[in-house]
C-alpha positions in Angstrom: 134.3 54.6 0.7 133.9 53.8 4.4 135.2 56.3 6.9 136.3 55.3 10.4 136.5 57.9 13.2 140.0 57.5 14.7 139.9 59.0 18.2 143.4 60.5 17.6 143.5 61.3 13.9 139.9 62.1 13.1 137.8 60.6 10.3 139.9 58.5 7.9 139.4 56.2 5.0 139.0 52.6 6.0 141.9 51.7 3.7 144.3 53.2 6.3 143.2 50.5 8.9 143.6 46.8 9.3 140.5 44.9 10.4 141.1 42.8 13.5 137.8 40.9 13.5 134.9 40.9 16.0 136.0 42.1 19.4 135.9 39.5 22.0 137.8 37.3 24.4 140.5 35.0 23.1 140.7 31.5 24.6 143.7 30.6 26.7 146.0 28.5 24.5 147.3 26.6 27.6 143.9 25.2 28.5 142.0 25.2 25.2 141.6 21.9 23.3 142.8 21.8 19.7 139.1 21.6 18.6 138.2 24.8 20.5 141.3 26.6 19.2 140.5 25.6 15.6 136.9 26.9 16.0 138.2 30.2 17.4 140.6 30.6 14.5 138.6 29.4 11.5 134.8 29.5 12.2 133.5 33.0 12.3 130.0 34.3 12.2 129.1 37.0 9.7 126.2 38.9 11.5 124.1 41.5 9.9 123.6 44.7 11.9 125.6 46.1 14.8 128.9 44.5 15.7 131.8 45.5 18.0 135.0 45.2 16.0 138.8 45.6 16.5 140.7 47.8 14.1 144.4 48.9 13.8 145.3 52.3 12.3 148.3 51.0 10.3 148.7 54.1 8.1 148.1 56.6 10.8 148.7 56.7 14.6 149.4 52.9 14.8 147.0 52.4 17.6 144.2 49.8 18.2 140.7 50.9 18.5 137.3 49.3 19.2 134.6 50.3 16.7 130.8 49.7 17.0 129.7 49.4 13.3 126.6 48.4 11.4 127.8 45.7 9.0 125.0 46.5 6.5 125.2 50.3 6.3 128.8 50.9 7.7 127.4 53.5 10.1 129.6 53.9 13.1 128.1 54.4 16.5 131.3 54.7 18.5 135.1 54.4 18.3 137.5 54.4 21.2 140.9 53.3 22.4 141.0 49.5 22.6 143.0 49.8 25.9 139.8 51.1 27.6 138.2 47.6 27.0 140.9 46.0 29.2 140.0 48.1 32.2 
């Protein structure tokens, strides 16, 4: 079982969340070529080690959070409100 520390609800089982993928910038659909858009949608890296990810607490507070997690050990360094990333 993997626990994720929700900033609002406390530690919760990962089954309560929906994985949103690696956190990062989304290309602008108005200026991106079809090939660039296809690469963004379908070609993902699967790194080992620390990664910044986006998660949605679907079965809890229904908020988005950004989690820094080790993909090998599932250790979590930090979790915070995803809206803080937009500032």
